[in-house]
C-alpha positions in Angstrom: 106.0 138.3 99.2 107.1 135.9 101.9 109.4 133.1 100.6 107.1 130.2 101.8 104.1 131.8 100.2 106.0 132.3 96.9 106.9 128.6 96.8 103.4 127.6 97.6 102.0 129.9 94.9 104.4 128.3 92.4 102.6 125.0 93.0 105.5 123.2 94.4 104.2 122.5 97.9 101.6 123.6 100.5 102.5 126.6 102.7 103.5 124.3 105.6 105.6 122.0 103.4 107.2 125.1 101.8 108.2 126.3 105.3 109.8 122.9 105.9 111.7 123.1 102.7 113.1 126.5 103.6 114.0 125.4 107.2 115.9 122.3 105.8 118.3 124.5 103.9 117.2 123.3 100.4 116.1 126.8 99.2 118.5 129.5 97.8 117.7 133.1 97.0 120.2 134.7 94.6 122.5 131.7 95.1 122.5 131.9 98.9 120.9 129.5 101.3 117.9 131.1 103.1 116.3 129.4 106.1 113.8 132.2 107.0 110.4 131.5 105.4 109.4 135.1 105.9 112.2 136.5 103.6 110.7 138.9 101.0 111.2 137.7 97.4 109.7 138.3 94.0 110.1 137.0 90.4 113.5 138.6 90.2 114.9 137.1 93.4 116.3 133.9 91.8 114.6 131.4 94.1 115.8 127.8 93.6 115.0 124.5 95.4 117.7 121.8 95.2 119.2 123.9 92.3 116.0 124.0 90.3 114.5 127.4 89.6 111.1 128.2 91.1 108.8 129.7 88.6 105.2 130.5 89.2 103.1 128.2 87.0 99.5 128.8 85.9 97.0 127.6 88.4 95.1 124.4 87.7 92.0 123.1 89.4 90.5 119.6 89.1 87.7 117.6 90.7 88.4 113.8 91.0 86.1 111.0 92.1 88.6 108.9 94.0 88.1 105.1 94.0 88.8 102.8 96.9 92.4 101.7 97.2 93.8 105.0 95.9 95.8 107.1 98.3 95.2 110.9 98.6 98.8 112.0 98.1 101.2 113.0 95.4 103.9 110.6 96.6 103.7 107.1 98.2 106.7 105.1 99.3 104.7 101.9 99.1 104.0 102.4 95.4 100.2 102.4 95.8 98.1 104.1 93.1 97.8 107.9 93.9 95.0 110.3 93.3 97.3 112.5 91.2 97.7 109.6 88.8 94.0 110.1 87.8 94.6 113.5 86.2 96.4 114.0 82.9 98.3 117.2 83.7 101.9 118.4 83.6 101.2 120.8 86.5 102.5 119.7 90.0 99.2 119.0 91.6 98.4 118.4 95.2 95.3 117.1 96.9 93.2 119.5 99.0 92.5 117.7 102.2 92.7 113.9 102.3 90.5 110.8 102.2 91.7 107.6 103.6 92.5 104.9 101.1 89.1 103.1 101.4 87.0 106.2 101.3 85.7 107.2 97.9 84.4 110.4 96.3 85.2 114.0 95.7 88.7 115.3 96.2 90.2 118.5 94.7 93.6 118.7 93.1 95.4 122.0 92.5 98.7 123.8 92.4 97.1 126.9 94.0 98.7 126.6 97.5 97.0 129.7 98.8 93.5 128.4 98.0 94.3 124.9 99.2 95.3 126.4 102.6 92.1 128.4 102.9 90.0 125.4 102.1 91.6 123.2 104.7 92.4 125.6 107.5 90.1 125.0 110.5 89.3 128.7 110.9 87.4 128.9 107.6 85.1 126.0 108.5 84.5 124.8 104.9 81.9 122.1 104.9 82.4 118.5 103.6 79.5 116.2 103.1 79.6 112.4 103.2 77.3 109.5 102.5 78.0 106.7 104.9 76.5 103.2 105.0 76.9 102.0 108.5 76.1 98.8 110.4 72.8 98.5 112.3 69.7 100.6 112.6 70.5 104.2 113.6 68.1 105.8 116.1 67.2 109.5 116.4 69.1 109.7 119.7 72.3 108.6 117.9 71.7 111.2 115.1 71.4 113.8 117.8 74.8 112.7 119.3 76.4 113.1 115.8 74.9 116.6 115.4 75.9 117.9 118.8 79.4 116.3 118.9 80.9 113.0 120.1 83.9 112.3 122.3 86.9 111.0 120.4 90.4 110.2 121.7 91.5 113.6 120.3 88.7 115.6 121.8 85.0 116.3 121.2 83.9 116.9 117.7 82.2 120.1 116.6 78.6 120.4 115.7 77.7 118.5 112.5 74.7 117.9 110.3 73.4 114.3 110.2 70.3 112.8 108.6 69.1 109.4 107.6 68.8 108.7 103.9 67.9 105.0 103.8 67.3 102.1 106.1 68.0 98.6 104.9 68.5 95.1 106.3 71.0 95.5 109.0 72.4 98.8 107.6 71.6 102.5 107.5 72.7 105.1 105.0 73.4 108.5 106.5 74.4 111.9 105.2 76.9 113.6 107.5 78.2 117.1 107.0 81.3 118.3 109.0 83.6 121.4 108.9 86.5 119.8 110.7 89.3 117.8 109.1 90.5 115.2 111.6 91.9 112.0 110.5 89.2 109.4 109.6 86.8 111.6 111.5 83.5 110.5 110.0 84.4 106.8 110.5 85.4 107.5 114.1 82.2 109.5 114.8 80.0 106.7 113.5 81.9 104.1 115.5 81.6 106.2 118.6 77.8 106.0 118.5 77.9 102.2 117.8 77.6 102.1 114.0 80.8 101.2 112.2 81.1 102.4 108.6 80.8 99.9 105.8 81.1 102.3 102.9 82.0 106.0 102.9 81.9 108.5 100.1 82.5 112.2 100.1 79.8 113.9 97.9 80.4 117.6 98.5 83.4 119.8 99.2 82.3 123.4 100.1 79.9 124.5 97.3 81.0 121.7 94.9 79.0 118.5 94.4 80.4 115.2 93.1 77.4 114.7 90.9 77.7 112.1 88.2 81.4 112.1 87.8 82.4 108.4 87.2 84.6 106.6 89.7 88.3 107.3 88.8 87.2 110.2 86.6 88.3 113.8 86.7 87.4 117.1 85.2 88.7 120.7 85.3 86.8 123.1 87.4 85.0 125.9 85.6 86.1 129.5 86.4 82.8 130.1 88.3 83.4 127.0 90.4 86.8 128.2 91.4 85.3 131.6 92.3 82.7 129.9 94.5 85.5 128.0 96.2 87.3 131.2 97.0 84.1 132.6 98.5 83.6 129.4 100.6 
C-alpha cells in the first residue's frame, strides 16, 4: 500500500495532508526517513510520524449539526470552537468538506481518509443541498441563472438545482443543490444574482439528510448509511 494512503487510512490525516507530512521529512519507515509518498508499506513496516507509531484504528463515522460560530476544522490557532469538539470520541476525526463559520447544518466527521477523499473529490460529483434565506424577492430568471451556472471570480459554476421554498417580507428561502465544493460557493452564487445570504444551512450531504438532529448534536452513522455514502 502507498505510504500516504496508509497514513490516511490510519485516520491521522487526509491523503493530501499525509503526502505533505511525508514530503516534510516527518515520516520514518523502519527507522529511516522516507519522503516518497508512493513507498510501499504494510502493518509490518514500522511507520512512524514524529516518532509516534502509526497504527490503523477502527473507522468511525459521525453526522454533526454544526451551529454558527463553530469552525469546520480539527485545529484552530485562534482557539475558536471546533466541529470536532461536538463529538465524544477518542478517534482522530476530521471533517469531510467544510462549512464556513457562520453556515450551519450537516457535516460529516470520520477517520476514514479514503472515504473522505471520495466524498470531496470533484470527479465524484457528490451532491450537497442547502437551505438559504436570502435578501429580496427571487425571480424565476434568477433561479434559472443559479441552475445553469453563474460567473464567479474563480470561474463559472457548474449546473445546480435551485427552487423556491418560501417567500416572506423582503426575503426568500431557497433550496440549492450543488456538486462542487468551492469556498463559500452558495453564498457567492446568491450574491452574484443579487440576493445576499442571510442564513445558510446544509441539509443534505450525498444520500444523508440532516433531519431532526439538534443544533450542536451528533450521532454515529449506521452501517447502512456508511454503505450508501460509499455508493454515492
